[in-house]
C-alpha positions in Angstrom: 91.6 98.7 103.2 93.8 95.8 102.6 96.7 96.9 100.1 96.2 95.4 97.4 92.6 94.1 98.0 90.9 96.1 95.4 91.8 93.1 92.9 91.0 89.7 93.0 93.8 88.1 92.3 92.2 84.6 91.5 93.8 81.9 89.7 92.1 82.5 86.0 93.6 86.6 86.4 97.6 85.1 87.6 97.1 82.9 84.4 96.0 85.3 82.1 99.1 87.6 83.5 101.3 85.0 83.5 100.4 83.8 79.8 100.6 87.7 78.3 103.7 87.7 80.4 105.3 84.6 78.2 104.1 85.5 75.0 105.8 88.5 75.4 108.9 87.0 76.4 108.5 84.3 73.4 107.9 87.1 70.6 111.4 89.1 72.1 113.3 85.7 71.4 111.3 85.1 67.7 112.4 88.4 67.6 116.1 88.2 68.3 116.6 84.4 66.8 114.8 84.6 63.9 114.4 88.5 62.4 111.6 89.3 59.7 110.8 91.8 57.5 107.2 93.4 58.2 104.1 92.2 55.7 101.5 93.8 54.0 98.7 92.0 54.6 94.7 93.0 54.0 94.6 95.7 55.7 97.2 97.4 53.8 99.5 98.1 56.8 102.8 96.8 57.7 103.0 94.2 61.1 105.3 92.4 62.5 104.7 89.5 65.1 104.4 91.5 67.6 102.0 93.6 65.8 99.7 91.2 65.1 99.6 89.8 68.9 98.9 93.2 69.8 95.8 93.3 67.0 94.6 89.7 68.0 95.0 90.4 71.7 92.7 93.8 71.3 90.6 92.5 69.5 89.8 89.3 71.7 89.3 91.8 74.9 86.6 93.3 72.5 85.3 89.9 71.2 84.8 88.9 74.7 83.6 92.1 76.1 80.5 91.8 73.4 79.8 88.4 74.8 79.6 89.3 78.2 77.7 92.3 76.9 75.3 89.9 74.7 75.6 86.5 76.0 77.1 87.0 79.7 79.6 84.1 81.3 80.4 81.8 80.9 83.3 82.7 78.2 84.4 79.5 76.6 82.5 80.0 73.5 84.3 83.4 73.5 87.4 81.9 74.1 87.1 79.4 70.8 86.1 82.9 68.6 88.9 84.6 69.6 91.5 81.8 69.0 89.7 81.6 65.7 90.0 85.1 65.3 93.6 85.0 66.8 94.9 82.6 64.0 92.7 84.8 60.9 95.0 87.9 62.5 98.7 86.2 62.2 97.7 84.3 58.6 96.2 87.7 56.7 96.8 90.9 58.8 
């Protein structure tokens, strides 16, 4: 068995992890530069930017899994739904 051969490191996979890492760095810089007060949204829980990022990433994973179950690949339409969902989470949660 080839070390590290258990995962297909394709460009889309590497891009996905690069984007997640970049978001974490960006949100850390934003938290340091522009501290925020937690707010209550429609879920009636206090959330910060990082909480809303986590909720949007988790929800997007479920949207993509559901899309794969019901419609199969490709995931371009699911990606659009994820963007709309993330925008809604950052606006109203």
